[in-house]
C-alpha positions as a Markdown table, in Angstrom:
| # | Residue | x | y | z |
|---|---|---|---|---|
| 1 | Met | 11.9 | -26.1 | -39.7 |
| 2 | Lys | 8.9 | -24.3 | -40.8 |
| 3 | Pro | 8.3 | -22.5 | -43.7 |
| 4 | Ala | 9.5 | -18.8 | -44.0 |
| 5 | Phe | 6.8 | -16.6 | -43.8 |
| 6 | Ala | 6.4 | -12.3 | -43.4 |
| 7 | Val | 4.7 | -10.1 | -41.4 |
| 8 | Thr | 4.0 | -6.1 | -42.4 |
| 9 | Ala | 4.3 | -3.3 | -40.7 |
| 10 | Arg | 4.1 | 0.7 | -41.7 |
| 11 | Arg | 7.1 | 0.5 | -39.5 |
| 12 | Ile | 10.2 | -1.9 | -38.5 |
| 13 | Phe | 12.5 | -0.9 | -35.9 |
| 14 | Asp | 15.6 | -3.0 | -36.5 |
| 15 | Gly | 17.1 | -2.1 | -33.7 |
| 16 | Asn | 19.7 | 0.6 | -35.5 |
| 17 | Arg | 16.9 | 2.3 | -37.7 |
| 18 | Met | 13.2 | 2.3 | -38.9 |
| 19 | His | 11.9 | 0.8 | -42.2 |
| 20 | Ala | 8.9 | 2.2 | -43.9 |
| 21 | Asp | 6.2 | 0.0 | -45.4 |
| 22 | Ser | 8.2 | -3.0 | -45.1 |
| 23 | Ala | 8.1 | -6.7 | -44.1 |
| 24 | Leu | 10.2 | -9.2 | -41.6 |
| 25 | Val | 10.7 | -12.4 | -42.7 |
| 26 | Val | 11.1 | -15.2 | -40.6 |
| 27 | Glu | 12.1 | -18.5 | -41.5 |
| 28 | Gly | 12.2 | -21.4 | -38.6 |
| 29 | Asp | 13.1 | -19.4 | -35.4 |
| 30 | Lys | 15.4 | -17.0 | -37.1 |
| 31 | Ile | 14.9 | -13.7 | -39.0 |
| 32 | Leu | 15.8 | -14.3 | -42.3 |
| 33 | Ser | 15.6 | -10.4 | -43.4 |
| 34 | Ile | 13.7 | -7.3 | -43.8 |
| 35 | Val | 12.7 | -6.0 | -47.3 |
| 36 | Ser | 10.1 | -3.5 | -48.8 |
| 37 | Gln | 6.4 | -4.7 | -48.7 |
| 38 | Ala | 7.1 | -4.6 | -52.4 |
| 39 | Glu | 9.8 | -6.9 | -52.9 |
| 40 | Leu | 7.7 | -10.0 | -50.9 |
| 41 | Pro | 7.6 | -12.8 | -53.7 |
| 42 | Ala | 3.9 | -13.3 | -54.5 |
| 43 | Gly | 3.9 | -17.0 | -52.7 |
| 44 | Met | 5.1 | -16.0 | -49.7 |
| 45 | Pro | 2.9 | -16.6 | -46.5 |
| 46 | Arg | 1.8 | -13.2 | -44.3 |
| 47 | Ser | 0.9 | -13.1 | -40.8 |
| 48 | Gly | -2.2 | -11.0 | -40.6 |
| 49 | Thr | -2.7 | -7.4 | -41.5 |
| 50 | Pro | -0.2 | -5.1 | -41.6 |
| 51 | Val | 0.5 | -3.4 | -37.8 |
| 52 | Ser | 1.8 | -0.1 | -37.0 |
| 53 | Leu | 5.1 | -0.9 | -35.4 |
| 54 | Ile | 7.4 | -4.1 | -35.5 |
| 55 | Thr | 10.4 | -4.5 | -33.0 |
| 56 | Pro | 12.9 | -6.4 | -31.4 |
| 57 | Gly | 11.0 | -8.1 | -28.4 |
| 58 | Phe | 12.0 | -6.8 | -25.2 |
| 59 | Ile | 14.3 | -8.0 | -22.6 |
| 60 | Asp | 14.6 | -8.2 | -19.2 |
| 61 | Leu | 17.6 | -8.4 | -16.9 |
| 62 | Gln | 15.8 | -8.3 | -13.5 |
| 63 | Val | 12.2 | -10.3 | -13.2 |
| 64 | Asn | 11.4 | -11.1 | -9.6 |
| 65 | Gly | 7.9 | -12.3 | -10.3 |
| 66 | Gly | 4.9 | -12.1 | -12.6 |
| 67 | Gly | 1.7 | -14.0 | -12.9 |
| 68 | Gly | 1.1 | -14.2 | -9.1 |
| 69 | Thr | 4.3 | -16.2 | -8.7 |
| 70 | Leu | 7.1 | -15.2 | -6.6 |
| 71 | Phe | 10.0 | -16.8 | -7.7 |
| 72 | Asn | 11.8 | -16.7 | -4.1 |
| 73 | Asn | 8.5 | -17.9 | -3.6 |
| 74 | Asp | 8.0 | -21.0 | -6.0 |
| 75 | Pro | 11.9 | -21.5 | -7.1 |
| 76 | Thr | 10.8 | -24.1 | -9.9 |
| 77 | Glu | 10.8 | -24.3 | -13.5 |
| 78 | Thr | 6.7 | -24.4 | -13.2 |
| 79 | Gly | 7.4 | -21.3 | -11.5 |
| 80 | Ile | 9.7 | -19.8 | -14.4 |
| 81 | Arg | 7.2 | -21.0 | -16.8 |
| 82 | Thr | 4.9 | -19.0 | -15.4 |
| 83 | Ile | 6.6 | -15.4 | -15.3 |
| 84 | Cys | 7.6 | -16.3 | -18.4 |
| 85 | Gln | 4.2 | -16.3 | -19.6 |
| 86 | Ala | 2.9 | -13.5 | -17.6 |
| 87 | His | 5.4 | -11.4 | -18.8 |
| 88 | Ala | 5.4 | -12.2 | -22.9 |
| 89 | Arg | 1.7 | -10.7 | -22.5 |
| 90 | Phe | 3.7 | -7.2 | -22.0 |
| 91 | Gly | 6.1 | -8.0 | -24.9 |
| 92 | Thr | 9.2 | -9.5 | -22.9 |
| 93 | Thr | 10.6 | -12.1 | -25.0 |
| 94 | Ala | 13.9 | -13.1 | -22.9 |
| 95 | Leu | 14.1 | -12.3 | -19.1 |
| 96 | Met | 16.3 | -13.0 | -16.5 |
| 97 | Val | 14.9 | -14.3 | -13.3 |
| 98 | Thr | 15.3 | -13.4 | -9.9 |
| 99 | Phe | 16.5 | -14.2 | -7.1 |
| 100 | Ile | 16.8 | -11.9 | -4.5 |
| 101 | Thr | 18.3 | -12.7 | -0.6 |
| 102 | Asp | 16.8 | -15.7 | 0.8 |
| 103 | Arg | 18.2 | -19.0 | 2.1 |
| 104 | Pro | 20.8 | -21.4 | 1.0 |
| 105 | Glu | 18.6 | -24.2 | 0.0 |
| 106 | Leu | 15.9 | -22.5 | -1.5 |
| 107 | Lys | 18.9 | -20.6 | -3.7 |
| 108 | Arg | 20.0 | -23.8 | -4.6 |
| 109 | Met | 16.5 | -25.1 | -5.6 |
| 110 | Ala | 16.2 | -22.0 | -8.1 |
| 111 | Ile | 19.4 | -22.6 | -9.7 |
| 112 | Thr | 18.1 | -26.2 | -10.1 |
| 113 | Ala | 15.1 | -24.7 | -11.5 |
| 114 | Gly | 17.2 | -22.3 | -13.7 |
| 115 | Ala | 18.7 | -25.6 | -15.0 |
| 116 | Glu | 16.0 | -27.2 | -15.7 |
| 117 | Ala | 14.6 | -24.3 | -17.7 |
| 118 | Glu | 17.4 | -23.9 | -19.8 |
| 119 | Ala | 17.6 | -27.5 | -20.5 |
| 120 | His | 14.2 | -27.6 | -22.0 |
| 121 | Ser | 14.4 | -24.4 | -23.8 |
| 122 | Leu | 11.8 | -22.9 | -22.0 |
| 123 | Pro | 10.3 | -19.6 | -23.8 |
| 124 | Gly | 11.5 | -16.6 | -22.8 |
| 125 | Tyr | 13.9 | -17.9 | -20.1 |
| 126 | Leu | 17.4 | -16.0 | -20.9 |
| 127 | Gly | 18.9 | -17.2 | -17.6 |
| 128 | Leu | 19.1 | -16.3 | -13.5 |
| 129 | His | 19.7 | -12.7 | -12.0 |
| 130 | Leu | 21.0 | -13.8 | -8.6 |
| 131 | Glu | 20.5 | -10.2 | -6.3 |
| 132 | Gly | 22.5 | -11.2 | -2.8 |
| 133 | Pro | 22.9 | -12.3 | -0.4 |
| 134 | His | 26.6 | -11.0 | -0.5 |
| 135 | Leu | 25.2 | -7.3 | -0.5 |
| 136 | Ser | 25.7 | -4.4 | 2.1 |
| 137 | Val | 22.8 | -4.4 | 5.3 |
| 138 | Ala | 23.7 | -0.5 | 5.3 |
| 139 | Arg | 21.4 | -0.1 | 1.5 |
| 140 | Lys | 19.8 | -3.3 | 2.0 |
| 141 | Gly | 16.1 | -2.0 | 0.5 |
| 142 | Thr | 13.6 | -4.8 | 1.4 |
| 143 | His | 16.2 | -7.4 | 1.3 |
| 144 | Asp | 16.6 | -9.2 | 4.8 |
| 145 | Pro | 19.2 | -8.2 | 6.3 |
| 146 | Ala | 19.4 | -11.3 | 8.8 |
| 147 | Leu | 20.5 | -13.3 | 5.3 |
| 148 | Ile | 23.1 | -10.7 | 4.0 |
| 149 | Arg | 26.5 | -11.5 | 4.6 |
| 150 | Pro | 30.2 | -11.7 | 3.1 |
| 151 | Met | 30.5 | -14.1 | 0.4 |
| 152 | Thr | 33.0 | -17.1 | 1.9 |
| 153 | Glu | 34.9 | -19.5 | -0.5 |
| 154 | Asp | 32.6 | -22.3 | -0.4 |
| 155 | Asp | 30.2 | -19.9 | -1.4 |
| 156 | Leu | 32.2 | -18.7 | -3.8 |
| 157 | Ala | 33.3 | -22.2 | -5.3 |
| 158 | Tyr | 29.5 | -23.8 | -5.5 |
| 159 | Leu | 28.8 | -20.4 | -7.8 |
| 160 | Glu | 32.2 | -21.3 | -9.8 |
| 161 | Gly | 30.2 | -24.9 | -10.0 |
| 162 | Val | 27.2 | -24.4 | -11.5 |
| 163 | Ala | 27.9 | -21.2 | -13.3 |
| 164 | Cys | 26.3 | -21.2 | -16.7 |
| 165 | Ser | 24.7 | -24.6 | -16.1 |
| 166 | Phe | 21.6 | -22.4 | -15.7 |
| 167 | Gly | 21.8 | -20.3 | -19.3 |
| 168 | Leu | 22.9 | -16.7 | -18.6 |
| 169 | Ser | 24.4 | -15.9 | -15.4 |
| 170 | Met | 24.2 | -12.7 | -13.5 |
| 171 | Ile | 25.1 | -11.6 | -9.9 |
| 172 | Thr | 24.7 | -8.6 | -7.9 |
| 173 | Val | 27.4 | -7.6 | -5.4 |
| 174 | Ala | 28.4 | -5.3 | -3.1 |
| 175 | Pro | 32.2 | -4.5 | -2.6 |
| 176 | Glu | 31.6 | -4.6 | 1.5 |
| 177 | Ser | 30.9 | -7.8 | 0.8 |
| 178 | Val | 33.0 | -9.5 | -1.8 |
| 179 | Thr | 36.5 | -9.0 | -2.7 |
| 180 | Pro | 38.0 | -7.9 | -6.0 |
| 181 | Glu | 40.0 | -11.6 | -6.2 |
| 182 | Gln | 36.1 | -13.2 | -5.8 |
| 183 | Val | 34.8 | -10.9 | -8.6 |
| 184 | Lys | 37.7 | -11.9 | -10.8 |
| 185 | Arg | 36.9 | -15.5 | -10.3 |
| 186 | Leu | 33.2 | -14.8 | -10.7 |
| 187 | Lys | 33.6 | -13.2 | -14.0 |
| 188 | Ala | 36.3 | -16.3 | -15.2 |
| 189 | Ala | 33.4 | -18.7 | -14.4 |
| 190 | Gly | 30.9 | -16.6 | -16.7 |
| 191 | Tyr | 29.4 | -14.6 | -14.5 |
| 192 | Arg | 28.0 | -11.0 | -15.2 |
| 193 | Val | 29.1 | -9.5 | -12.1 |
| 194 | Ser | 27.1 | -6.0 | -11.2 |
| 195 | Leu | 27.3 | -3.5 | -8.5 |
| 196 | Gly | 24.4 | -2.7 | -6.5 |
| 197 | His | 23.4 | -2.6 | -2.6 |
| 198 | Thr | 26.2 | -1.0 | -1.6 |
| 199 | Asp | 27.5 | 2.1 | 0.1 |
| 200 | Thr | 30.6 | 2.3 | -1.5 |
| 201 | Gln | 32.8 | 4.9 | -2.5 |
| 202 | Ser | 33.5 | 6.4 | -6.4 |
| 203 | Ala | 36.8 | 5.5 | -6.2 |
| 204 | Asn | 36.8 | 2.0 | -4.6 |
| 205 | Val | 34.1 | 1.3 | -7.6 |
| 206 | Thr | 37.4 | 1.8 | -10.3 |
| 207 | Thr | 39.2 | -1.4 | -8.2 |
| 208 | Tyr | 36.0 | -3.8 | -9.0 |
| 209 | Val | 35.4 | -2.6 | -12.3 |
| 210 | Glu | 39.4 | -3.6 | -13.1 |
| 211 | Ala | 38.5 | -6.7 | -11.5 |
| 212 | Gly | 35.7 | -7.6 | -14.0 |
| 213 | Ala | 32.4 | -5.6 | -13.0 |
| 214 | Ser | 30.5 | -4.6 | -15.7 |
| 215 | Met | 27.2 | -3.8 | -14.2 |
| 216 | Val | 25.1 | -1.7 | -11.9 |
| 217 | Thr | 21.9 | -3.3 | -10.2 |
| 218 | His | 18.8 | -0.6 | -10.2 |
| 219 | Leu | 20.9 | 3.2 | -10.8 |
| 220 | Phe | 19.9 | 5.3 | -7.8 |
| 221 | Asn | 18.5 | 2.8 | -5.9 |
| 222 | Ala | 20.2 | 0.6 | -3.2 |
| 223 | Met | 23.5 | 2.6 | -3.5 |
| 224 | Ser | 25.6 | 5.7 | -2.4 |
| 225 | Gln | 24.3 | 8.9 | -4.3 |
| 226 | Leu | 26.2 | 11.2 | -6.4 |
| 227 | Gly | 27.3 | 13.8 | -3.9 |
| 228 | Asn | 29.4 | 17.5 | -4.2 |
| 229 | Arg | 32.1 | 15.8 | -2.9 |
| 230 | Glu | 31.9 | 12.0 | -2.8 |
| 231 | Pro | 30.2 | 10.8 | -5.9 |
| 232 | Gly | 29.2 | 7.6 | -5.0 |
| 233 | Leu | 28.0 | 4.2 | -7.1 |
| 234 | Val | 25.5 | 7.1 | -9.1 |
| 235 | Gly | 28.6 | 9.1 | -10.1 |
| 236 | Ala | 31.3 | 6.0 | -10.7 |
| 237 | Ala | 28.3 | 4.2 | -12.9 |
| 238 | Leu | 27.5 | 7.4 | -14.8 |
| 239 | Thr | 31.5 | 8.2 | -15.6 |
| 240 | Ser | 32.3 | 4.8 | -16.6 |
| 241 | Pro | 32.4 | 3.9 | -20.1 |
| 242 | Ala | 32.7 | 0.0 | -18.8 |
| 243 | Leu | 29.2 | -0.3 | -16.7 |
| 244 | His | 26.0 | -1.2 | -17.7 |
| 245 | Cys | 23.0 | 0.5 | -16.1 |
| 246 | Gly | 19.9 | -0.9 | -15.3 |
| 247 | Leu | 17.0 | 1.6 | -14.9 |
| 248 | Ile | 13.5 | 1.2 | -13.3 |
| 249 | Ala | 11.5 | 3.8 | -15.1 |
| 250 | Asp | 8.2 | 3.9 | -12.9 |
| 251 | Gly | 8.8 | 7.3 | -11.8 |
| 252 | Phe | 8.5 | 5.8 | -8.4 |
| 253 | His | 12.0 | 4.1 | -7.6 |
| 254 | Val | 13.8 | 7.2 | -9.5 |
| 255 | Asp | 12.6 | 10.7 | -9.9 |
| 256 | Pro | 11.8 | 12.0 | -14.1 |
| 257 | Val | 14.3 | 14.8 | -13.6 |
| 258 | Ser | 17.3 | 12.2 | -12.2 |
| 259 | Met | 16.4 | 10.0 | -15.3 |
| 260 | Arg | 16.8 | 12.8 | -17.7 |
| 261 | Val | 20.0 | 13.6 | -15.7 |
| 262 | Ala | 21.4 | 10.3 | -15.9 |
| 263 | Leu | 20.6 | 9.5 | -19.7 |
| 264 | Ala | 22.1 | 12.9 | -20.5 |
| 265 | Ala | 25.6 | 12.2 | -18.7 |
| 266 | Lys | 26.0 | 8.5 | -19.2 |
| 267 | Gln | 29.2 | 7.7 | -20.9 |
| 268 | Gly | 29.1 | 4.8 | -23.5 |
| 269 | Pro | 30.1 | 2.7 | -25.0 |
| 270 | Ala | 28.1 | 0.9 | -21.9 |
| 271 | His | 24.8 | 2.3 | -21.3 |
| 272 | Ile | 21.4 | 2.8 | -19.6 |
| 273 | Phe | 18.8 | 0.0 | -20.0 |
| 274 | Leu | 15.3 | -0.5 | -18.7 |
| 275 | Val | 14.4 | -3.4 | -15.9 |
| 276 | Thr | 10.7 | -3.6 | -14.5 |
| 277 | Asp | 12.2 | -5.2 | -11.1 |
| 278 | Ala | 8.6 | -6.5 | -11.2 |
| 279 | Met | 7.3 | -9.0 | -8.9 |
| 280 | Ser | 4.6 | -11.3 | -8.5 |
| 281 | Thr | 1.7 | -8.6 | -9.5 |
| 282 | Ile | 2.3 | -8.2 | -13.2 |
| 283 | Gly | -0.4 | -10.0 | -14.9 |
| 284 | Ser | -2.4 | -10.5 | -11.6 |
| 285 | Asp | -4.9 | -9.4 | -9.7 |
| 286 | Glu | -3.1 | -9.9 | -6.5 |
| 287 | Thr | -3.1 | -6.7 | -3.9 |
| 288 | Ser | -0.5 | -8.3 | -1.2 |
| 289 | Phe | 2.2 | -11.2 | -1.5 |
| 290 | Asp | 4.5 | -12.3 | 1.1 |
| 291 | Leu | 8.4 | -11.9 | 0.9 |
| 292 | Asn | 10.6 | -13.5 | 3.4 |
| 293 | Gly | 8.0 | -13.8 | 5.8 |
| 294 | Arg | 7.0 | -9.9 | 5.1 |
| 295 | Thr | 4.1 | -9.0 | 3.7 |
| 296 | Val | 3.9 | -6.1 | 0.6 |
| 297 | Tyr | 1.4 | -4.3 | -0.3 |
| 298 | Arg | 0.1 | -3.6 | -4.0 |
| 299 | Arg | -1.2 | 0.2 | -3.5 |
| 300 | Asp | -1.4 | 2.9 | -6.6 |
| 301 | Gly | 1.1 | 1.4 | -8.7 |
| 302 | Arg | 3.5 | 1.1 | -5.6 |
| 303 | Leu | 4.7 | -2.4 | -3.9 |
| 304 | Thr | 5.7 | -1.6 | -0.6 |
| 305 | Leu | 6.7 | -3.1 | 2.8 |
| 306 | Ala | 4.8 | -2.0 | 5.9 |
| 307 | Asp | 7.2 | 0.8 | 6.5 |
| 308 | Gly | 7.2 | 2.2 | 3.3 |
| 309 | Thr | 9.8 | 0.8 | 2.0 |
| 310 | Leu | 9.6 | -0.1 | -2.0 |
| 311 | Ala | 9.7 | -3.5 | -2.5 |
| 312 | Gly | 10.3 | -4.3 | -6.2 |
| 313 | Ala | 8.1 | -2.5 | -8.6 |
| 314 | Asp | 4.5 | -3.4 | -10.0 |
| 315 | Ile | 5.0 | -2.0 | -13.9 |
| 316 | Asp | 6.2 | -4.0 | -17.2 |
| 317 | Met | 8.5 | -3.5 | -19.9 |
| 318 | Leu | 6.4 | -1.9 | -22.4 |
| 319 | Ser | 5.3 | 0.4 | -19.2 |
| 320 | Cys | 8.5 | 1.8 | -19.0 |
| 321 | Ile | 9.4 | 2.3 | -23.0 |
| 322 | Arg | 6.7 | 4.1 | -22.6 |
| 323 | Phe | 7.4 | 6.0 | -19.5 |
| 324 | Val | 11.1 | 6.8 | -21.1 |
| 325 | His | 9.6 | 7.7 | -24.4 |
| 326 | Gln | 6.3 | 9.7 | -23.3 |
| 327 | Arg | 7.4 | 11.5 | -19.9 |
| 328 | Leu | 11.2 | 12.0 | -20.3 |
| 329 | Gly | 11.0 | 12.7 | -24.0 |
| 330 | Ser | 13.5 | 10.3 | -25.0 |
| 331 | Pro | 12.8 | 9.2 | -29.1 |
| 332 | Leu | 11.0 | 6.0 | -29.6 |
| 333 | Asp | 14.1 | 4.3 | -31.3 |
| 334 | Glu | 16.3 | 5.4 | -28.1 |
| 335 | Ala | 13.6 | 4.2 | -25.7 |
| 336 | Leu | 12.9 | 0.8 | -27.6 |
| 337 | Arg | 17.1 | 0.4 | -27.6 |
| 338 | Met | 17.1 | 0.8 | -23.6 |
| 339 | Ala | 14.7 | -2.5 | -23.5 |
| 340 | Thr | 16.3 | -4.4 | -26.6 |
| 341 | Val | 20.2 | -3.4 | -28.1 |
| 342 | Tyr | 21.0 | -2.0 | -25.0 |
| 343 | Pro | 20.6 | -5.1 | -21.9 |
| 344 | Ala | 21.4 | -7.4 | -24.7 |
| 345 | Glu | 25.0 | -6.1 | -24.9 |
| 346 | Ala | 25.1 | -5.7 | -21.1 |
| 347 | Val | 24.3 | -9.3 | -20.4 |
| 348 | Gly | 26.0 | -10.6 | -23.8 |
| 349 | Ala | 22.9 | -12.1 | -25.3 |
| 350 | Ala | 24.3 | -11.8 | -28.8 |
| 351 | Asp | 21.8 | -13.8 | -30.3 |
| 352 | Arg | 18.6 | -11.3 | -29.5 |
| 353 | Gly | 18.3 | -7.4 | -29.1 |
| 354 | Thr | 17.7 | -6.7 | -32.6 |
| 355 | Leu | 16.4 | -8.3 | -36.2 |
| 356 | Glu | 19.1 | -8.7 | -37.9 |
| 357 | Arg | 19.5 | -11.6 | -40.1 |
| 358 | Gly | 20.5 | -14.9 | -38.2 |
| 359 | Lys | 19.0 | -13.5 | -35.0 |
| 360 | Arg | 16.0 | -15.3 | -33.2 |
| 361 | Ala | 13.0 | -14.5 | -34.3 |
| 362 | Asp | 12.1 | -12.7 | -31.0 |
| 363 | Phe | 9.7 | -9.6 | -31.9 |
| 364 | Val | 6.9 | -8.1 | -30.7 |
| 365 | Leu | 3.8 | -6.5 | -32.9 |
| 366 | Leu | 2.6 | -2.8 | -31.4 |
| 367 | Asp | -0.4 | -0.6 | -32.8 |
| 368 | Glu | -0.1 | 3.2 | -33.0 |
| 369 | Ala | -1.1 | 4.1 | -29.4 |
| 370 | Leu | 2.5 | 1.3 | -28.4 |
| 371 | Asp | -0.5 | -1.1 | -27.3 |
| 372 | Leu | 0.5 | -4.4 | -27.5 |
| 373 | Arg | -0.8 | -6.5 | -30.7 |
| 374 | Ser | 1.3 | -9.7 | -30.3 |
| 375 | Thr | 4.5 | -11.5 | -28.6 |
| 376 | Trp | 6.8 | -14.2 | -30.8 |
| 377 | Ile | 9.4 | -15.6 | -29.4 |
| 378 | Gly | 11.8 | -18.4 | -32.0 |
| 379 | Gly | 9.4 | -17.2 | -35.0 |
| 380 | Ser | 6.4 | -18.3 | -32.8 |
| 381 | Cys | 3.5 | -16.3 | -31.2 |
| 382 | Val | 3.2 | -16.7 | -27.6 |
| 383 | Tyr | 0.5 | -14.3 | -27.0 |
| 384 | Glu | -1.7 | -12.3 | -28.9 |
| 385 | Thr | -4.6 | -9.3 | -27.6 |
| 386 | Ala | -6.4 | -9.8 | -31.1 |
| 387 | Ser | -6.9 | -11.9 | -33.9 |
| 388 | Leu | -4.3 | -11.7 | -36.5 |
| 389 | Gln | -5.9 | -13.3 | -39.8 |
| 390 | Asp | -3.8 | -15.3 | -41.5 |
| 391 | Arg | -1.2 | -16.1 | -39.6 |
| 392 | Ala | 1.6 | -18.5 | -40.8 |
| 393 | Thr | 1.8 | -22.2 | -39.0 |
| 394 | Ala | 4.1 | -25.0 | -39.6 |
């Protein structure tokens, strides 16, 4: 085990509250404690000079790609590694690699790759998010309508057989293409079932929540909207205490006014959490890429098909946090919870999301402008933007 060392900061956010002029003490790959700098033993190794802020590492439950790699186009362990490394540059220490609607043989390749990444404890890899193909064509978004279809018994049996073999397991489905009984079986197998890409009515959502659905995929996008006589999935999600809701905070997918309304309206204990829905462009200079045989164009912070349909997002998690804090006016600690505590709760990642004793030592160092200084996974620095003097090494 690596010897204990300390990282100091003017503020440390543990997921619950801020600690002033404190030190995060790490032993091996776990958090040991948060103490005042004055309480540190004289001989305790210290990593670098004090920074402005230490926060739990960011958790992203919807990542399609990064570093020039789209998971659908490279469903391999190498592809997963590239994606995780790309997002670590922006503070994400745990992510669900997302495989969207595609051919069955590619989906099986993706699941095999996820199992390999899990077996090798790939830094930053949390599990797979299977988004489709059991969705609604009416709310397909960028998903290929020719590949969307109802879930069959063979589909379900396969999913039950591989559940949890690839880390945490999440699946997005639409009530139009799955039954409540199928949702019950998915939950029993270990999946976190998320509702999305659906035109379902609000009353129908309750049935699926009772069957085991506990999440909503990219709130507002590709779903039935909140209306005066039919609340849709949006209305059901905001008023259900059981539904955790992902939100893409890039200013393109959802208007800031709608975001503020949603944050004010959401009933707990489930929360709204941030997702990037990032594509291969993150951490790369590519201007276009291929998705299911169609070209996606990168322009002015947006990713679109030729017809203007949004095709994922061109944003990282740290930028989402800044948007929520600076544009929406949410307190910094709440914006950070939306990228740490709340996604961990939503997907059941009990060992992450906070800087409590015994949790994984996944954390990020930020400067006063909320720019990244370094990213740490399991007590090891995996990315840094500036030299951190005297970093402890094993």
